[in-house]
C-alpha positions as a Markdown table, in Angstrom:
| # | Residue | x | y | z |
|---|---|---|---|---|
| 1 | Unk | 62.3 | 26.7 | -11.3 |
| 2 | Unk | 60.1 | 24.6 | -9.0 |
| 3 | Unk | 56.4 | 25.5 | -8.7 |
| 4 | Unk | 56.1 | 24.0 | -5.2 |
| 5 | Unk | 54.6 | 26.3 | -2.7 |
| 6 | Unk | 56.6 | 26.9 | 0.5 |
| 7 | Unk | 55.2 | 25.4 | 3.7 |
| 8 | Unk | 54.1 | 27.4 | 6.7 |
| 9 | Unk | 57.3 | 26.3 | 8.5 |
| 10 | Unk | 59.5 | 27.5 | 5.6 |
| 11 | Unk | 57.7 | 30.9 | 5.5 |
| 12 | Unk | 58.0 | 31.2 | 9.2 |
| 13 | Unk | 61.8 | 30.5 | 9.0 |
| 14 | Unk | 62.2 | 33.1 | 6.2 |
| 15 | Unk | 60.2 | 35.7 | 8.2 |
| 16 | Unk | 62.4 | 35.0 | 11.3 |
| 17 | Unk | 65.5 | 35.7 | 9.1 |
| 18 | Unk | 64.0 | 39.0 | 7.9 |
| 19 | Unk | 63.0 | 39.8 | 11.5 |
| 20 | Unk | 66.5 | 39.2 | 12.7 |
| 21 | Unk | 68.0 | 41.6 | 10.1 |
| 22 | Unk | 65.4 | 44.2 | 10.5 |
| 23 | Unk | 65.5 | 44.2 | 14.2 |
| 24 | Unk | 68.9 | 45.7 | 14.1 |
| 25 | Unk | 67.4 | 48.7 | 12.4 |
| 26 | Unk | 65.1 | 49.3 | 15.3 |
| 27 | Unk | 62.5 | 50.7 | 13.0 |
| 28 | Unk | 59.0 | 50.9 | 14.5 |
| 29 | Unk | 57.4 | 50.8 | 11.0 |
| 30 | Unk | 59.2 | 47.6 | 10.1 |
| 31 | Unk | 58.2 | 46.0 | 13.4 |
| 32 | Unk | 54.6 | 46.7 | 12.6 |
| 33 | Unk | 54.8 | 45.2 | 9.1 |
| 34 | Unk | 56.5 | 42.1 | 10.6 |
| 35 | Unk | 53.8 | 41.7 | 13.2 |
| 36 | Unk | 51.1 | 42.1 | 10.6 |
| 37 | Unk | 52.7 | 39.4 | 8.4 |
| 38 | Unk | 53.0 | 37.1 | 11.4 |
| 39 | Unk | 49.3 | 37.5 | 12.3 |
| 40 | Unk | 48.4 | 36.8 | 8.7 |
| 41 | Unk | 50.5 | 33.6 | 8.7 |
| 42 | Unk | 48.7 | 32.5 | 11.9 |
| 43 | Unk | 45.3 | 33.0 | 10.2 |
| 44 | Unk | 46.5 | 31.0 | 7.2 |
| 45 | Unk | 47.7 | 28.2 | 9.5 |
| 46 | Unk | 44.3 | 28.2 | 11.3 |
| 47 | Unk | 42.5 | 28.1 | 8.0 |
| 48 | Unk | 44.6 | 25.2 | 6.7 |
| 49 | Unk | 43.9 | 23.2 | 9.9 |
| 50 | Unk | 40.2 | 23.9 | 9.7 |
| 51 | Unk | 40.2 | 22.8 | 6.1 |
| 52 | Unk | 42.0 | 19.6 | 7.0 |
| 53 | Unk | 39.5 | 18.9 | 9.8 |
| 54 | Unk | 36.6 | 19.5 | 7.5 |
| 55 | Unk | 38.0 | 17.2 | 4.9 |
| 56 | Unk | 38.7 | 14.6 | 7.5 |
| 57 | Unk | 35.1 | 14.9 | 8.9 |
| 58 | Unk | 33.4 | 14.5 | 5.5 |
| 59 | Unk | 35.8 | 11.8 | 4.5 |
| 60 | Unk | 34.8 | 9.8 | 7.6 |
| 61 | Unk | 31.1 | 10.4 | 6.8 |
| 62 | Unk | 31.5 | 9.1 | 3.3 |
| 63 | Unk | 33.7 | 6.2 | 4.2 |
| 64 | Unk | 31.3 | 5.1 | 7.0 |
| 65 | Unk | 28.1 | 5.7 | 5.1 |
| 66 | Unk | 25.5 | 2.9 | 4.9 |
| 67 | Unk | 24.8 | 3.9 | 1.3 |
| 68 | Unk | 27.3 | 3.4 | -1.5 |
| 69 | Unk | 28.8 | 6.6 | -2.9 |
| 70 | Unk | 31.0 | 6.9 | -6.0 |
| 71 | Unk | 32.2 | 9.4 | -8.6 |
| 72 | Unk | 32.0 | 8.7 | -12.3 |
| 73 | Unk | 34.1 | 10.7 | -14.7 |
| 74 | Unk | 34.4 | 9.9 | -18.4 |
| 75 | Unk | 32.6 | 6.6 | -17.6 |
| 76 | Unk | 35.5 | 5.6 | -15.2 |
| 77 | Unk | 35.2 | 5.3 | -11.4 |
| 78 | Unk | 37.9 | 7.4 | -9.8 |
| 79 | Unk | 36.4 | 7.2 | -6.3 |
| 80 | Unk | 34.0 | 5.0 | -4.3 |
| 81 | Unk | 33.5 | 4.3 | -0.7 |
| 82 | Unk | 33.8 | 0.8 | 0.9 |
| 83 | Unk | 30.0 | 0.3 | 1.1 |
| 84 | Unk | 29.7 | 0.4 | -2.6 |
| 85 | Unk | 32.7 | -1.8 | -3.1 |
| 86 | Unk | 31.0 | -4.3 | -0.8 |
| 87 | Unk | 27.8 | -4.1 | -2.9 |
| 88 | Unk | 29.8 | -5.0 | -6.0 |
| 89 | Unk | 31.6 | -7.8 | -4.2 |
| 90 | Unk | 35.1 | -6.4 | -4.4 |
| 91 | Unk | 37.5 | -4.0 | -2.7 |
| 92 | Unk | 37.9 | -0.3 | -3.3 |
| 93 | Unk | 41.3 | -0.8 | -4.9 |
| 94 | Unk | 39.8 | -3.4 | -7.4 |
| 95 | Unk | 37.0 | -1.1 | -8.5 |
| 96 | Unk | 38.8 | 2.2 | -8.8 |
| 97 | Unk | 39.8 | 3.0 | -12.4 |
| 98 | Unk | 37.3 | 0.5 | -13.9 |
| 99 | Unk | 34.3 | 1.6 | -16.2 |
| 100 | Unk | 31.1 | 1.8 | -14.3 |
| 101 | Unk | 29.4 | -0.2 | -17.0 |
| 102 | Unk | 31.3 | -3.3 | -15.7 |
| 103 | Unk | 29.2 | -3.2 | -12.6 |
| 104 | Unk | 25.7 | -2.7 | -14.0 |
| 105 | Unk | 23.5 | -5.7 | -14.8 |
| 106 | Unk | 23.3 | -6.3 | -18.5 |
| 107 | Unk | 19.5 | -6.1 | -18.4 |
| 108 | Unk | 19.7 | -2.5 | -17.1 |
| 109 | Unk | 22.9 | -1.3 | -18.9 |
| 110 | Unk | 21.3 | 0.5 | -21.8 |
| 111 | Unk | 18.9 | 2.5 | -19.5 |
| 112 | Unk | 21.7 | 3.5 | -17.1 |
| 113 | Unk | 24.1 | 4.5 | -19.8 |
| 114 | Unk | 21.4 | 6.6 | -21.5 |
| 115 | Unk | 20.6 | 8.4 | -18.3 |
| 116 | Unk | 24.3 | 9.0 | -17.7 |
| 117 | Unk | 24.9 | 10.5 | -21.1 |
| 118 | Unk | 21.9 | 12.7 | -21.0 |
| 119 | Unk | 22.8 | 14.0 | -17.6 |
| 120 | Unk | 26.4 | 14.7 | -18.6 |
| 121 | Unk | 25.0 | 16.6 | -21.7 |
| 122 | Unk | 23.1 | 18.9 | -19.4 |
| 123 | Unk | 19.7 | 17.5 | -20.1 |
| 124 | Unk | 17.0 | 17.3 | -17.5 |
| 125 | Unk | 17.0 | 13.8 | -16.1 |
| 126 | Unk | 15.2 | 12.5 | -13.1 |
| 127 | Unk | 18.0 | 12.1 | -10.5 |
| 128 | Unk | 16.5 | 9.2 | -8.6 |
| 129 | Unk | 15.5 | 5.8 | -10.1 |
| 130 | Unk | 15.8 | 2.1 | -9.4 |
| 131 | Unk | 18.1 | -0.2 | -11.3 |
| 132 | Unk | 20.1 | -3.4 | -10.9 |
| 133 | Unk | 23.8 | -3.8 | -10.3 |
| 134 | Unk | 25.8 | -7.0 | -11.0 |
| 135 | Unk | 28.1 | -8.4 | -8.3 |
| 136 | Unk | 31.4 | -10.1 | -9.3 |
| 137 | Unk | 29.7 | -13.5 | -8.6 |
| 138 | Unk | 26.9 | -12.6 | -11.1 |
| 139 | Unk | 24.2 | -12.1 | -8.5 |
| 140 | Unk | 21.8 | -9.2 | -8.8 |
| 141 | Unk | 21.8 | -6.2 | -6.4 |
| 142 | Unk | 18.6 | -4.1 | -6.6 |
| 143 | Unk | 19.4 | -0.5 | -5.9 |
| 144 | Unk | 18.0 | 3.0 | -5.8 |
| 145 | Unk | 20.3 | 5.6 | -7.4 |
| 146 | Unk | 20.4 | 9.3 | -6.8 |
| 147 | Unk | 22.8 | 11.0 | -9.2 |
| 148 | Unk | 23.9 | 14.6 | -9.9 |
| 149 | Unk | 26.6 | 16.6 | -11.6 |
| 150 | Unk | 29.6 | 17.9 | -9.6 |
| 151 | Unk | 33.1 | 19.2 | -10.4 |
| 152 | Unk | 35.9 | 16.8 | -9.5 |
| 153 | Unk | 39.5 | 17.8 | -10.0 |
| 154 | Unk | 38.4 | 20.6 | -12.3 |
| 155 | Unk | 36.2 | 18.5 | -14.6 |
| 156 | Unk | 32.5 | 17.6 | -14.6 |
| 157 | Unk | 31.6 | 14.3 | -13.0 |
| 158 | Unk | 28.6 | 12.3 | -11.8 |
| 159 | Unk | 28.2 | 11.9 | -8.0 |
| 160 | Unk | 26.1 | 8.8 | -7.4 |
| 161 | Unk | 24.5 | 7.7 | -4.1 |
| 162 | Unk | 23.5 | 4.0 | -4.2 |
| 163 | Unk | 21.0 | 2.5 | -1.7 |
| 164 | Unk | 20.7 | -1.3 | -1.6 |
| 165 | Unk | 17.0 | -2.2 | -1.8 |
| 166 | Unk | 17.5 | -5.9 | -2.5 |
| 167 | Unk | 15.7 | -7.1 | 0.6 |
| 168 | Unk | 12.7 | -4.8 | -0.1 |
| 169 | Unk | 12.5 | -6.1 | -3.7 |
| 170 | Unk | 12.6 | -9.7 | -2.6 |
| 171 | Unk | 9.9 | -9.0 | -0.1 |
| 172 | Unk | 7.8 | -7.4 | -2.8 |
| 173 | Unk | 8.4 | -10.3 | -5.1 |
| 174 | Unk | 7.5 | -12.7 | -2.3 |
| 175 | Unk | 4.3 | -10.7 | -1.7 |
| 176 | Unk | 3.3 | -10.8 | -5.3 |
| 177 | Unk | 3.9 | -14.6 | -5.4 |
| 178 | Unk | 1.8 | -15.0 | -2.3 |
| 179 | Unk | -1.0 | -12.9 | -3.7 |
| 180 | Unk | -0.9 | -14.8 | -7.0 |
| 181 | Unk | -1.1 | -18.1 | -5.1 |
| 182 | Unk | -3.9 | -16.8 | -2.9 |
| 183 | Unk | -5.8 | -15.6 | -5.9 |
| 184 | Unk | -5.4 | -19.0 | -7.5 |
| 185 | Unk | -6.6 | -20.8 | -4.4 |
| 186 | Unk | -9.5 | -18.4 | -4.1 |
| 187 | Unk | -10.5 | -19.2 | -7.7 |
| 188 | Unk | -10.1 | -22.9 | -7.0 |
| 189 | Unk | -12.3 | -22.6 | -3.8 |
| 190 | Unk | -14.9 | -20.6 | -5.7 |
| 191 | Unk | -15.0 | -23.2 | -8.4 |
| 192 | Unk | -15.3 | -25.9 | -5.8 |
| 193 | Unk | -18.1 | -24.1 | -4.0 |
| 194 | Unk | -19.9 | -23.6 | -7.3 |
| 195 | Unk | -19.6 | -27.2 | -8.3 |
| 196 | Unk | -20.7 | -28.6 | -4.9 |
| 197 | Unk | -23.6 | -26.2 | -4.7 |
| 198 | Unk | -24.7 | -27.1 | -8.2 |
| 199 | Unk | -24.4 | -30.8 | -7.4 |
| 200 | Unk | -26.4 | -30.5 | -4.2 |
| 201 | Unk | -29.3 | -29.0 | -6.1 |
| 202 | Unk | -30.0 | -32.3 | -7.9 |
| 203 | Unk | -30.9 | -34.5 | -4.8 |
| 204 | Unk | -32.6 | -31.5 | -3.3 |
| 205 | Unk | -34.9 | -31.2 | -6.3 |
| 206 | Unk | -35.8 | -34.9 | -5.9 |
| 207 | Unk | -36.6 | -34.5 | -2.2 |
| 208 | Unk | -38.7 | -31.5 | -2.9 |
| 209 | Unk | -40.5 | -33.3 | -5.7 |
| 210 | Unk | -41.3 | -36.4 | -3.7 |
| 211 | Unk | -42.4 | -34.4 | -0.7 |
| 212 | Unk | -44.7 | -32.4 | -2.9 |
| 213 | Unk | -46.3 | -35.6 | -4.2 |
| 214 | Unk | -46.7 | -36.8 | -0.6 |
| 215 | Unk | -48.4 | -33.5 | 0.4 |
| 216 | Unk | -50.7 | -33.5 | -2.7 |
| 217 | Unk | -51.8 | -37.2 | -2.7 |
| 218 | Unk | -51.2 | -38.6 | 0.8 |
| 219 | Unk | -51.2 | -35.6 | 3.2 |
| 220 | Unk | -54.6 | -36.5 | 4.8 |
| 221 | Unk | -53.4 | -40.1 | 5.4 |
| 222 | Unk | -50.2 | -39.2 | 7.2 |
| 223 | Unk | -51.9 | -38.2 | 10.4 |
| 224 | Unk | -50.9 | -35.2 | 12.5 |
| 225 | Unk | -47.4 | -36.4 | 13.3 |
| 226 | Unk | -46.7 | -37.4 | 9.7 |
| 227 | Unk | -48.0 | -34.1 | 8.5 |
| 228 | Unk | -45.7 | -32.3 | 11.0 |
| 229 | Unk | -42.7 | -34.3 | 9.7 |
| 230 | Unk | -43.6 | -33.5 | 6.1 |
| 231 | Unk | -43.9 | -29.8 | 6.8 |
| 232 | Unk | -40.5 | -29.9 | 8.5 |
| 233 | Unk | -39.0 | -31.7 | 5.5 |
| 234 | Unk | -40.4 | -29.1 | 3.1 |
| 235 | Unk | -39.3 | -26.2 | 5.4 |
| 236 | Unk | -35.7 | -27.6 | 5.5 |
| 237 | Unk | -35.7 | -28.1 | 1.7 |
| 238 | Unk | -36.6 | -24.4 | 1.3 |
| 239 | Unk | -33.9 | -23.4 | 3.7 |
| 240 | Unk | -31.3 | -25.6 | 2.0 |
| 241 | Unk | -32.3 | -24.3 | -1.4 |
| 242 | Unk | -31.8 | -20.7 | -0.1 |
| 243 | Unk | -28.4 | -21.7 | 1.3 |
| 244 | Unk | -27.3 | -23.2 | -2.0 |
| 245 | Unk | -28.6 | -20.1 | -3.9 |
| 246 | Unk | -26.5 | -17.8 | -1.6 |
| 247 | Unk | -23.5 | -20.1 | -1.9 |
| 248 | Unk | -23.7 | -19.9 | -5.7 |
| 249 | Unk | -24.1 | -16.1 | -5.5 |
| 250 | Unk | -21.1 | -15.9 | -3.2 |
| 251 | Unk | -18.9 | -18.1 | -5.5 |
| 252 | Unk | -19.7 | -15.9 | -8.5 |
| 253 | Unk | -18.9 | -12.5 | -6.9 |
| 254 | Unk | -15.4 | -12.6 | -8.4 |
| 255 | Unk | -16.4 | -14.3 | -11.6 |
| 256 | Unk | -19.5 | -12.6 | -12.9 |
| 257 | Unk | -18.9 | -8.9 | -13.2 |
| 258 | Unk | -21.4 | -6.4 | -14.4 |
| 259 | Unk | -20.4 | -3.4 | -16.4 |
| 260 | Unk | -18.6 | -0.6 | -14.6 |
| 261 | Unk | -20.7 | 2.5 | -15.1 |
| 262 | Unk | -21.5 | 5.8 | -13.6 |
| 263 | Unk | -23.9 | 5.3 | -10.6 |
| 264 | Unk | -25.9 | 8.1 | -9.1 |
| 265 | Unk | -26.0 | 7.0 | -5.5 |
| 266 | Unk | -28.9 | 9.3 | -4.6 |
| 267 | Unk | -31.0 | 7.8 | -7.4 |
| 268 | Unk | -29.9 | 4.3 | -6.4 |
| 269 | Unk | -31.0 | 4.8 | -2.8 |
| 270 | Unk | -34.4 | 6.2 | -3.9 |
| 271 | Unk | -35.0 | 3.0 | -5.8 |
| 272 | Unk | -34.0 | 0.9 | -2.8 |
| 273 | Unk | -36.2 | 3.0 | -0.5 |
| 274 | Unk | -39.2 | 2.4 | -2.8 |
| 275 | Unk | -38.4 | -1.3 | -3.0 |
| 276 | Unk | -38.3 | -1.6 | 0.8 |
| 277 | Unk | -41.2 | 0.8 | 1.4 |
| 278 | Unk | -43.5 | -1.9 | 2.7 |
| 279 | Unk | -40.9 | -3.3 | 5.2 |
| 280 | Unk | -40.0 | 0.2 | 6.4 |
| 281 | Unk | -43.7 | 1.1 | 6.8 |
| 282 | Unk | -44.4 | -2.1 | 8.7 |
| 283 | Unk | -41.8 | -1.4 | 11.3 |
| 284 | Unk | -42.4 | 2.4 | 11.4 |
| 285 | Unk | -38.9 | 3.2 | 10.3 |
| 286 | Unk | -37.6 | 6.7 | 9.6 |
| 287 | Unk | -35.3 | 6.5 | 6.5 |
| 288 | Unk | -32.9 | 9.5 | 6.1 |
| 289 | Unk | -30.5 | 10.1 | 3.2 |
| 290 | Unk | -27.8 | 12.7 | 3.8 |
| 291 | Unk | -27.4 | 14.8 | 0.6 |
| 292 | Unk | -25.5 | 15.4 | -1.5 |
| 293 | Unk | -24.1 | 12.0 | -2.4 |
| 294 | Unk | -21.5 | 11.4 | -5.1 |
| 295 | Unk | -21.7 | 9.7 | -8.5 |
| 296 | Unk | -19.4 | 6.6 | -8.5 |
| 297 | Unk | -18.0 | 4.2 | -11.0 |
| 298 | Unk | -19.0 | 0.7 | -10.1 |
| 299 | Unk | -21.1 | -2.4 | -10.9 |
| 300 | Unk | -24.5 | -0.9 | -10.3 |
| 301 | Unk | -26.3 | -4.2 | -9.5 |
| 302 | Unk | -23.6 | -5.2 | -7.0 |
| 303 | Unk | -23.5 | -1.9 | -5.2 |
| 304 | Unk | -27.3 | -1.9 | -5.0 |
| 305 | Unk | -27.0 | -5.3 | -3.3 |
| 306 | Unk | -24.5 | -3.8 | -0.7 |
| 307 | Unk | -26.8 | -1.0 | 0.3 |
| 308 | Unk | -29.9 | -3.2 | 0.3 |
| 309 | Unk | -28.2 | -5.8 | 2.5 |
| 310 | Unk | -27.0 | -3.2 | 5.0 |
| 311 | Unk | -30.4 | -1.5 | 5.2 |
| 312 | Unk | -32.2 | -4.8 | 5.5 |
| 313 | Unk | -29.8 | -5.7 | 8.3 |
| 314 | Unk | -30.8 | -2.6 | 10.2 |
| 315 | Unk | -34.5 | -3.5 | 9.9 |
| 316 | Unk | -33.8 | -7.1 | 11.2 |
| 317 | Unk | -31.9 | -5.9 | 14.2 |
| 318 | Unk | -34.1 | -3.0 | 15.3 |
| 319 | Unk | -34.7 | -2.2 | 18.9 |
| 320 | Unk | -38.2 | -2.8 | 20.4 |
| 321 | Unk | -37.7 | 0.1 | 22.8 |
| 322 | Unk | -37.6 | 2.9 | 20.2 |
| 323 | Unk | -38.7 | 3.7 | 16.7 |
| 324 | Unk | -36.2 | 2.6 | 14.1 |
| 325 | Unk | -34.1 | 5.3 | 12.4 |
| 326 | Unk | -31.8 | 4.5 | 9.5 |
| 327 | Unk | -29.4 | 7.1 | 8.1 |
| 328 | Unk | -27.4 | 6.7 | 4.9 |
| 329 | Unk | -24.7 | 9.1 | 3.8 |
| 330 | Unk | -21.3 | 9.4 | 2.1 |
| 331 | Unk | -18.3 | 11.7 | 1.7 |
| 332 | Unk | -14.9 | 11.9 | -0.1 |
| 333 | Unk | -11.9 | 10.7 | 1.9 |
| 334 | Unk | -8.3 | 10.3 | 0.8 |
| 335 | Unk | -8.9 | 9.0 | -2.8 |
| 336 | Unk | -12.0 | 7.1 | -1.7 |
| 337 | Unk | -15.7 | 7.6 | -1.2 |
| 338 | Unk | -16.7 | 6.5 | 2.3 |
| 339 | Unk | -20.4 | 5.5 | 2.8 |
| 340 | Unk | -22.2 | 4.7 | 5.9 |
| 341 | Unk | -25.5 | 3.0 | 6.9 |
| 342 | Unk | -26.3 | 3.8 | 10.6 |
| 343 | Unk | -29.2 | 2.7 | 12.8 |
| 344 | Unk | -30.3 | 3.0 | 16.4 |
| 345 | Unk | -31.0 | -0.7 | 16.8 |
| 346 | Unk | -29.8 | -3.3 | 19.3 |
| 347 | Unk | -26.1 | -2.8 | 18.4 |
| 348 | Unk | -23.2 | -5.3 | 18.3 |
| 349 | Unk | -20.7 | -6.1 | 21.0 |
| 350 | Unk | -17.0 | -5.6 | 19.9 |
| 351 | Unk | -16.1 | -9.3 | 20.1 |
| 352 | Unk | -18.5 | -10.0 | 17.3 |
| 353 | Unk | -17.3 | -7.2 | 14.9 |
| 354 | Unk | -15.5 | -9.8 | 12.6 |
| 355 | Unk | -17.8 | -12.8 | 13.2 |
| 356 | Unk | -20.8 | -11.1 | 11.7 |
| 357 | Unk | -19.0 | -11.1 | 8.3 |
| 358 | Unk | -18.5 | -14.9 | 8.4 |
| 359 | Unk | -20.8 | -16.8 | 6.0 |
| 360 | Unk | -23.9 | -18.3 | 7.7 |
| 361 | Unk | -22.9 | -16.9 | 11.1 |
| 362 | Unk | -26.0 | -15.5 | 12.8 |
| 363 | Unk | -25.7 | -14.0 | 16.3 |
| 364 | Unk | -29.4 | -14.6 | 16.8 |
| 365 | Unk | -30.6 | -17.9 | 15.3 |
| 366 | Unk | -34.2 | -16.7 | 15.4 |
| 367 | Unk | -33.8 | -13.9 | 12.9 |
| 368 | Unk | -34.9 | -14.5 | 9.3 |
| 369 | Unk | -32.4 | -15.2 | 6.6 |
| 370 | Unk | -29.4 | -17.5 | 6.3 |
| 371 | Unk | -26.7 | -15.2 | 7.6 |
| 372 | Unk | -24.8 | -14.4 | 4.4 |
| 373 | Unk | -25.9 | -10.8 | 3.6 |
| 374 | Unk | -22.9 | -9.1 | 5.3 |
| 375 | Unk | -20.6 | -11.7 | 3.7 |
| 376 | Unk | -21.9 | -10.8 | 0.3 |
| 377 | Unk | -21.6 | -7.1 | 1.0 |
| 378 | Unk | -18.0 | -7.5 | 2.1 |
| 379 | Unk | -17.0 | -9.6 | -0.9 |
| 380 | Unk | -18.6 | -7.1 | -3.3 |
| 381 | Unk | -16.9 | -4.1 | -1.8 |
| 382 | Unk | -13.5 | -5.8 | -1.6 |
| 383 | Unk | -14.0 | -6.9 | -5.3 |
| 384 | Unk | -14.4 | -3.2 | -6.1 |
| 385 | Unk | -11.1 | -2.4 | -4.2 |
| 386 | Unk | -12.7 | -1.1 | -1.0 |
| 387 | Unk | -13.3 | -2.4 | 2.5 |
| 388 | Unk | -16.1 | -2.8 | 5.0 |
| 389 | Unk | -16.2 | -2.4 | 8.8 |
| 390 | Unk | -18.6 | -1.8 | 11.6 |
| 391 | Unk | -18.6 | 0.6 | 14.6 |
| 392 | Unk | -21.1 | -0.2 | 17.3 |
| 393 | Unk | -22.0 | -0.4 | 21.0 |
| 394 | Unk | -24.3 | -3.0 | 22.3 |
| 395 | Unk | -27.8 | -1.5 | 22.8 |
| 396 | Unk | -26.9 | 1.8 | 21.1 |
| 397 | Unk | -27.2 | 1.0 | 17.4 |
| 398 | Unk | -24.6 | 0.2 | 14.7 |
| 399 | Unk | -22.9 | 2.0 | 11.9 |
| 400 | Unk | -21.6 | 0.1 | 8.9 |
| 401 | Unk | -19.0 | 1.8 | 6.7 |
| 402 | Unk | -17.7 | 0.8 | 3.4 |
| 403 | Unk | -15.3 | 2.6 | 0.9 |
| 404 | Unk | -15.0 | 2.6 | -2.9 |
| 405 | Unk | -12.1 | 4.0 | -4.8 |
| 406 | Unk | -12.6 | 7.3 | -6.6 |
């Protein structure tokens, strides 16, 4: 006896036969039963059509998906969509019925198989992870998998959604290579700067020595013009020596690293205020520290240099129209500590926001120093994993910000 279920059309034909026989009886009760059965058959037909439409809709979604989708059951692939077949470099027909292990890169096979076995055993396994597939031509395909247990044809199976992230991985690798090359070039440049700066010191020491002899033994014989030239030589030697010293400091920022320790920023600023007390008093500056300030982990000497350079910068570029006010503060922000040094000085026009961090770039040549304080501050902060920037308006003061990772 066949187990085949009759179709709607067959059922309708049988019902018509019954209806024809029973119609002769002209029984109202029988007519009602027949009407009820016919209505029931109509609902069944509508449900079957809705189910077919739903299956067709989801089949189209899966078949046209940008991500690969497959089912793995007993390590075999009974279903996959065209996108995944494309990733593997074959057709759907060629892949169906093959072990999924054929399509995983050997370097990743043990990890993928272990995850599959544990998931099928009901263990708690992270559903999403990255791995590498192997195309038929042997090339690697970097993918992100999202897997979960379903029932397929009455048995447990693994439903896997596969996203191709090869381009992203290649971009990341390219970025890493670029950063490594950049770091190597920076080390080479720092070494070059250190060597040149060190070599420049030798002739400079000779010039300074001979000019000192001239000043000591022949100064009165040089006459007014000669003395002026000698004074200029010695002033330039001092300036050049300062430049070389700063170049050496700049070149060693990334090489000579002090111990990373807990730094009480409030205590550090109290030391700096005491160190700069004479300067602050001379210019009549108000120095304000916003409390509380955090304790950070950093190279204490370097961070002290950052605060000192920024505060000293505020003193240099004070306004002659109002008493100087310097405010220092800090707060937590998105995994960082953000500090600021604000003043009410002459300010900086927006076109110069970046230029002021360039080595030896001075907006006002008449100011003291060699123009490397902000460069050093930026390098120190970046070496700690933070960044430095300025917000200012010409004539209305400036606020320098810098961040340090928590």
